[in-house]
Gaussian input, Z-matrix of N, CA and C with variables (Angstrom, degrees):
# hf/3-21g

backbone

0 1
 N
 C     1     B1
 C     2     B2     1     A1
 N     3     B3     2     A2     1     D1
 C     4     B4     3     A3     2     D2
 C     5     B5     4     A4     3     D3
 N     6     B6     5     A5     4     D4
 C     7     B7     6     A6     5     D5
 C     8     B8     7     A7     6     D6
 N     9     B9     8     A8     7     D7
 C    10    B10     9     A9     8     D8
 C    11    B11    10    A10     9     D9
 N    12    B12    11    A11    10    D10
 C    13    B13    12    A12    11    D11
 C    14    B14    13    A13    12    D12
 N    15    B15    14    A14    13    D13
 C    16    B16    15    A15    14    D14
 C    17    B17    16    A16    15    D15
 N    18    B18    17    A17    16    D16
 C    19    B19    18    A18    17    D17
 C    20    B20    19    A19    18    D18
 N    21    B21    20    A20    19    D19
 C    22    B22    21    A21    20    D20
 C    23    B23    22    A22    21    D21
 N    24    B24    23    A23    22    D22
 C    25    B25    24    A24    23    D23
 C    26    B26    25    A25    24    D24
 N    27    B27    26    A26    25    D25
 C    28    B28    27    A27    26    D26
 C    29    B29    28    A28    27    D27
 N    30    B30    29    A29    28    D28
 C    31    B31    30    A30    29    D29
 C    32    B32    31    A31    30    D30
 N    33    B33    32    A32    31    D31
 C    34    B34    33    A33    32    D32
 C    35    B35    34    A34    33    D33
 N    36    B36    35    A35    34    D34
 C    37    B37    36    A36    35    D35
 C    38    B38    37    A37    36    D36
 N    39    B39    38    A38    37    D37
 C    40    B40    39    A39    38    D38
 C    41    B41    40    A40    39    D39
 N    42    B42    41    A41    40    D40
 C    43    B43    42    A42    41    D41
 C    44    B44    43    A43    42    D42
 N    45    B45    44    A44    43    D43
 C    46    B46    45    A45    44    D44
 C    47    B47    46    A46    45    D45
 N    48    B48    47    A47    46    D46
 C    49    B49    48    A48    47    D47
 C    50    B50    49    A49    48    D48
 N    51    B51    50    A50    49    D49
 C    52    B52    51    A51    50    D50
 C    53    B53    52    A52    51    D51
 N    54    B54    53    A53    52    D52
 C    55    B55    54    A54    53    D53
 C    56    B56    55    A55    54    D54
 N    57    B57    56    A56    55    D55
 C    58    B58    57    A57    56    D56
 C    59    B59    58    A58    57    D57
 N    60    B60    59    A59    58    D58
 C    61    B61    60    A60    59    D59
 C    62    B62    61    A61    60    D60
 N    63    B63    62    A62    61    D61
 C    64    B64    63    A63    62    D62
 C    65    B65    64    A64    63    D63
 N    66    B66    65    A65    64    D64
 C    67    B67    66    A66    65    D65
 C    68    B68    67    A67    66    D66
 N    69    B69    68    A68    67    D67
 C    70    B70    69    A69    68    D68
 C    71    B71    70    A70    69    D69
 N    72    B72    71    A71    70    D70
 C    73    B73    72    A72    71    D71
 C    74    B74    73    A73    72    D72
 N    75    B75    74    A74    73    D73
 C    76    B76    75    A75    74    D74
 C    77    B77    76    A76    75    D75
 N    78    B78    77    A77    76    D76
 C    79    B79    78    A78    77    D77
 C    80    B80    79    A79    78    D78
 N    81    B81    80    A80    79    D79
 C    82    B82    81    A81    80    D80
 C    83    B83    82    A82    81    D81
 N    84    B84    83    A83    82    D82
 C    85    B85    84    A84    83    D83
 C    86    B86    85    A85    84    D84
 N    87    B87    86    A86    85    D85
 C    88    B88    87    A87    86    D86
 C    89    B89    88    A88    87    D87
 N    90    B90    89    A89    88    D88
 C    91    B91    90    A90    89    D89
 C    92    B92    91    A91    90    D90
 N    93    B93    92    A92    91    D91
 C    94    B94    93    A93    92    D92
 C    95    B95    94    A94    93    D93
 N    96    B96    95    A95    94    D94
 C    97    B97    96    A96    95    D95
 C    98    B98    97    A97    96    D96
 N    99    B99    98    A98    97    D97
 C   100   B100    99    A99    98    D98
 C   101   B101   100   A100    99    D99
 N   102   B102   101   A101   100   D100
 C   103   B103   102   A102   101   D101
 C   104   B104   103   A103   102   D102
 N   105   B105   104   A104   103   D103
 C   106   B106   105   A105   104   D104
 C   107   B107   106   A106   105   D105
 N   108   B108   107   A107   106   D106
 C   109   B109   108   A108   107   D107
 C   110   B110   109   A109   108   D108
 N   111   B111   110   A110   109   D109
 C   112   B112   111   A111   110   D110
 C   113   B113   112   A112   111   D111
 N   114   B114   113   A113   112   D112
 C   115   B115   114   A114   113   D113
 C   116   B116   115   A115   114   D114
 N   117   B117   116   A116   115   D115
 C   118   B118   117   A117   116   D116
 C   119   B119   118   A118   117   D117
 N   120   B120   119   A119   118   D118
 C   121   B121   120   A120   119   D119
 C   122   B122   121   A121   120   D120
 N   123   B123   122   A122   121   D121
 C   124   B124   123   A123   122   D122
 C   125   B125   124   A124   123   D123
 N   126   B126   125   A125   124   D124
 C   127   B127   126   A126   125   D125
 C   128   B128   127   A127   126   D126
 N   129   B129   128   A128   127   D127
 C   130   B130   129   A129   128   D128
 C   131   B131   130   A130   129   D129
 N   132   B132   131   A131   130   D130
 C   133   B133   132   A132   131   D131
 C   134   B134   133   A133   132   D132
 N   135   B135   134   A134   133   D133
 C   136   B136   135   A135   134   D134
 C   137   B137   136   A136   135   D135
 N   138   B138   137   A137   136   D136
 C   139   B139   138   A138   137   D137
 C   140   B140   139   A139   138   D138
 N   141   B141   140   A140   139   D139
 C   142   B142   141   A141   140   D140
 C   143   B143   142   A142   141   D141
 N   144   B144   143   A143   142   D142
 C   145   B145   144   A144   143   D143
 C   146   B146   145   A145   144   D144
 N   147   B147   146   A146   145   D145
 C   148   B148   147   A147   146   D146
 C   149   B149   148   A148   147   D147
 N   150   B150   149   A149   148   D148
 C   151   B151   150   A150   149   D149
 C   152   B152   151   A151   150   D150
 N   153   B153   152   A152   151   D151
 C   154   B154   153   A153   152   D152
 C   155   B155   154   A154   153   D153
 N   156   B156   155   A155   154   D154
 C   157   B157   156   A156   155   D155
 C   158   B158   157   A157   156   D156
 N   159   B159   158   A158   157   D157
 C   160   B160   159   A159   158   D158
 C   161   B161   160   A160   159   D159
 N   162   B162   161   A161   160   D160
 C   163   B163   162   A162   161   D161
 C   164   B164   163   A163   162   D162
 N   165   B165   164   A164   163   D163
 C   166   B166   165   A165   164   D164
 C   167   B167   166   A166   165   D165
 N   168   B168   167   A167   166   D166
 C   169   B169   168   A168   167   D167
 C   170   B170   169   A169   168   D168
 N   171   B171   170   A170   169   D169
 C   172   B172   171   A171   170   D170
 C   173   B173   172   A172   171   D171

   B1=1.4529
   B2=1.5277
   B3=1.2940
   B4=1.4614
   B5=1.5286
   B6=1.3273
   B7=1.4592
   B8=1.5196
   B9=1.3346
   B10=1.4549
   B11=1.5186
   B12=1.3349
   B13=1.4564
   B14=1.5201
   B15=1.3290
   B16=1.4627
   B17=1.5217
   B18=1.3275
   B19=1.4619
   B20=1.5202
   B21=1.3218
   B22=1.4639
   B23=1.5227
   B24=1.3202
   B25=1.4672
   B26=1.5246
   B27=1.3165
   B28=1.4665
   B29=1.5231
   B30=1.3234
   B31=1.4552
   B32=1.5273
   B33=1.3212
   B34=1.4685
   B35=1.5234
   B36=1.3120
   B37=1.4687
   B38=1.5234
   B39=1.3202
   B40=1.4609
   B41=1.5234
   B42=1.3350
   B43=1.4610
   B44=1.5239
   B45=1.3269
   B46=1.4706
   B47=1.5287
   B48=1.3287
   B49=1.4643
   B50=1.5266
   B51=1.3251
   B52=1.4643
   B53=1.5266
   B54=1.3195
   B55=1.4655
   B56=1.5278
   B57=1.3269
   B58=1.4681
   B59=1.5213
   B60=1.3359
   B61=1.4574
   B62=1.5277
   B63=1.3241
   B64=1.4603
   B65=1.5256
   B66=1.3215
   B67=1.4647
   B68=1.5289
   B69=1.3121
   B70=1.4662
   B71=1.5227
   B72=1.3192
   B73=1.4586
   B74=1.5215
   B75=1.3253
   B76=1.4612
   B77=1.5270
   B78=1.3226
   B79=1.4663
   B80=1.5288
   B81=1.3241
   B82=1.4638
   B83=1.5252
   B84=1.3311
   B85=1.4592
   B86=1.5276
   B87=1.3215
   B88=1.4654
   B89=1.5226
   B90=1.3088
   B91=1.4606
   B92=1.5299
   B93=1.3277
   B94=1.4585
   B95=1.5158
   B96=1.3146
   B97=1.4668
   B98=1.5265
   B99=1.3253
   B100=1.4660
   B101=1.5239
   B102=1.3219
   B103=1.4625
   B104=1.5305
   B105=1.3253
   B106=1.4665
   B107=1.5278
   B108=1.3345
   B109=1.4690
   B110=1.5276
   B111=1.3308
   B112=1.4608
   B113=1.5225
   B114=1.3168
   B115=1.4677
   B116=1.5211
   B117=1.3256
   B118=1.4653
   B119=1.5295
   B120=1.3226
   B121=1.4705
   B122=1.5241
   B123=1.3216
   B124=1.4589
   B125=1.5269
   B126=1.3290
   B127=1.4636
   B128=1.5220
   B129=1.3193
   B130=1.4663
   B131=1.5276
   B132=1.3169
   B133=1.4674
   B134=1.5222
   B135=1.3197
   B136=1.4667
   B137=1.5233
   B138=1.3325
   B139=1.4706
   B140=1.5255
   B141=1.3302
   B142=1.4637
   B143=1.5235
   B144=1.3181
   B145=1.4664
   B146=1.5273
   B147=1.3231
   B148=1.4653
   B149=1.5279
   B150=1.3283
   B151=1.4696
   B152=1.5273
   B153=1.3248
   B154=1.4660
   B155=1.5237
   B156=1.3173
   B157=1.4618
   B158=1.5295
   B159=1.3174
   B160=1.4638
   B161=1.5286
   B162=1.3247
   B163=1.4664
   B164=1.5248
   B165=1.3193
   B166=1.4611
   B167=1.5172
   B168=1.3299
   B169=1.4618
   B170=1.5196
   B171=1.3181
   B172=1.4717
   B173=1.4997
   A1=110.34
   A2=118.58
   A3=120.69
   A4=113.65
   A5=117.33
   A6=119.77
   A7=110.36
   A8=117.14
   A9=121.07
   A10=110.48
   A11=117.15
   A12=120.16
   A13=111.23
   A14=117.43
   A15=120.80
   A16=110.29
   A17=116.58
   A18=120.38
   A19=110.08
   A20=117.19
   A21=120.96
   A22=111.16
   A23=116.75
   A24=121.25
   A25=110.58
   A26=116.26
   A27=120.69
   A28=110.12
   A29=116.95
   A30=121.31
   A31=110.64
   A32=117.02
   A33=120.99
   A34=110.98
   A35=117.00
   A36=120.89
   A37=110.86
   A38=115.94
   A39=120.64
   A40=110.41
   A41=116.34
   A42=120.33
   A43=111.34
   A44=117.37
   A45=120.55
   A46=110.85
   A47=116.76
   A48=120.59
   A49=111.32
   A50=117.09
   A51=120.58
   A52=110.10
   A53=117.19
   A54=120.52
   A55=110.31
   A56=117.22
   A57=120.97
   A58=110.63
   A59=116.61
   A60=120.22
   A61=110.32
   A62=116.13
   A63=120.69
   A64=111.36
   A65=116.59
   A66=120.84
   A67=110.81
   A68=116.68
   A69=120.88
   A70=111.08
   A71=116.02
   A72=120.62
   A73=110.42
   A74=116.89
   A75=120.39
   A76=110.73
   A77=116.51
   A78=120.71
   A79=110.43
   A80=116.36
   A81=120.12
   A82=111.41
   A83=116.23
   A84=120.29
   A85=110.83
   A86=117.00
   A87=121.22
   A88=112.06
   A89=116.70
   A90=121.18
   A91=113.28
   A92=116.39
   A93=121.21
   A94=114.47
   A95=117.13
   A96=121.27
   A97=113.52
   A98=117.35
   A99=120.42
   A100=110.25
   A101=115.27
   A102=120.82
   A103=110.58
   A104=115.23
   A105=120.54
   A106=111.02
   A107=116.67
   A108=120.25
   A109=110.38
   A110=116.84
   A111=120.80
   A112=110.27
   A113=117.12
   A114=121.28
   A115=110.34
   A116=117.21
   A117=120.86
   A118=111.12
   A119=116.59
   A120=120.48
   A121=110.44
   A122=117.09
   A123=120.72
   A124=111.21
   A125=117.04
   A126=119.76
   A127=111.36
   A128=117.36
   A129=120.97
   A130=110.52
   A131=116.74
   A132=120.42
   A133=110.47
   A134=117.01
   A135=120.97
   A136=110.34
   A137=117.12
   A138=120.78
   A139=110.50
   A140=116.96
   A141=120.42
   A142=111.69
   A143=117.82
   A144=120.86
   A145=110.95
   A146=116.37
   A147=120.56
   A148=110.27
   A149=117.21
   A150=120.74
   A151=110.99
   A152=116.63
   A153=121.04
   A154=110.35
   A155=116.13
   A156=119.82
   A157=110.57
   A158=116.90
   A159=120.49
   A160=110.81
   A161=116.90
   A162=120.37
   A163=111.85
   A164=117.55
   A165=119.68
   A166=112.12
   A167=117.12
   A168=120.39
   A169=112.44
   A170=118.24
   A171=121.20
   A172=111.46
   D1=124.22
   D2=-179.49
   D3=-62.88
   D4=-37.06
   D5=-178.10
   D6=-63.69
   D7=-44.37
   D8=179.06
   D9=-63.20
   D10=-43.58
   D11=179.04
   D12=-61.88
   D13=-41.03
   D14=177.46
   D15=-63.10
   D16=-44.51
   D17=179.68
   D18=-61.47
   D19=-46.70
   D20=-179.96
   D21=-61.21
   D22=-41.78
   D23=179.63
   D24=-64.15
   D25=-45.54
   D26=179.83
   D27=-65.46
   D28=-41.95
   D29=179.41
   D30=-62.64
   D31=-43.61
   D32=178.55
   D33=-63.55
   D34=-41.09
   D35=177.87
   D36=-62.88
   D37=-41.30
   D38=178.48
   D39=-61.67
   D40=-46.97
   D41=-179.74
   D42=-61.58
   D43=-42.63
   D44=178.01
   D45=-62.38
   D46=-39.82
   D47=180.00
   D48=-64.58
   D49=-42.63
   D50=179.24
   D51=-65.66
   D52=-42.34
   D53=178.42
   D54=-62.24
   D55=-44.28
   D56=179.22
   D57=-63.07
   D58=-40.27
   D59=177.98
   D60=-61.50
   D61=-43.40
   D62=178.85
   D63=-63.39
   D64=-44.02
   D65=179.12
   D66=-62.20
   D67=-42.68
   D68=179.38
   D69=-64.27
   D70=-42.60
   D71=177.84
   D72=-63.14
   D73=-42.48
   D74=179.29
   D75=-62.70
   D76=-40.99
   D77=177.71
   D78=-60.19
   D79=-47.43
   D80=179.41
   D81=-62.11
   D82=-42.21
   D83=179.68
   D84=-65.11
   D85=-42.88
   D86=-179.46
   D87=-63.30
   D88=-28.98
   D89=-177.92
   D90=-100.02
   D91=12.17
   D92=176.01
   D93=62.41
   D94=30.86
   D95=-176.28
   D96=-90.35
   D97=-11.24
   D98=-176.64
   D99=-134.97
   D100=159.00
   D101=179.63
   D102=-82.12
   D103=163.03
   D104=176.44
   D105=-61.65
   D106=-36.25
   D107=179.39
   D108=-64.09
   D109=-42.47
   D110=178.30
   D111=-60.95
   D112=-44.89
   D113=179.43
   D114=-60.73
   D115=-43.88
   D116=179.80
   D117=-61.28
   D118=-42.86
   D119=179.19
   D120=-64.39
   D121=-44.82
   D122=-179.79
   D123=-64.39
   D124=-39.90
   D125=177.61
   D126=-63.44
   D127=-37.08
   D128=176.90
   D129=-65.74
   D130=-41.87
   D131=177.33
   D132=-60.95
   D133=-46.32
   D134=179.49
   D135=-61.46
   D136=-43.96
   D137=178.47
   D138=-59.18
   D139=-44.55
   D140=-179.87
   D141=-64.96
   D142=-38.48
   D143=176.67
   D144=-62.73
   D145=-44.22
   D146=179.77
   D147=-65.40
   D148=-42.86
   D149=177.62
   D150=-60.99
   D151=-41.99
   D152=178.77
   D153=-62.37
   D154=-45.45
   D155=179.25
   D156=-60.62
   D157=-43.90
   D158=-179.91
   D159=-60.22
   D160=-40.42
   D161=179.55
   D162=-66.67
   D163=-35.87
   D164=-178.75
   D165=-73.97
   D166=-17.81
   D167=179.75
   D168=-84.70
   D169=-9.48
   D170=-177.95
   D171=-78.44

């Protein structure tokens, strides 16, 4: 089914993007390039993205 394949492809791309965002944030945090407040905001954004994705999969 093309629709399922498109959904799976988009979902996989989304997951890769969130993982890359997390890795980039971790790199910045490990190298002292960002403030604790920035990290907290980014973690909240990532959490909200993951929650949104989980809701769309139901």
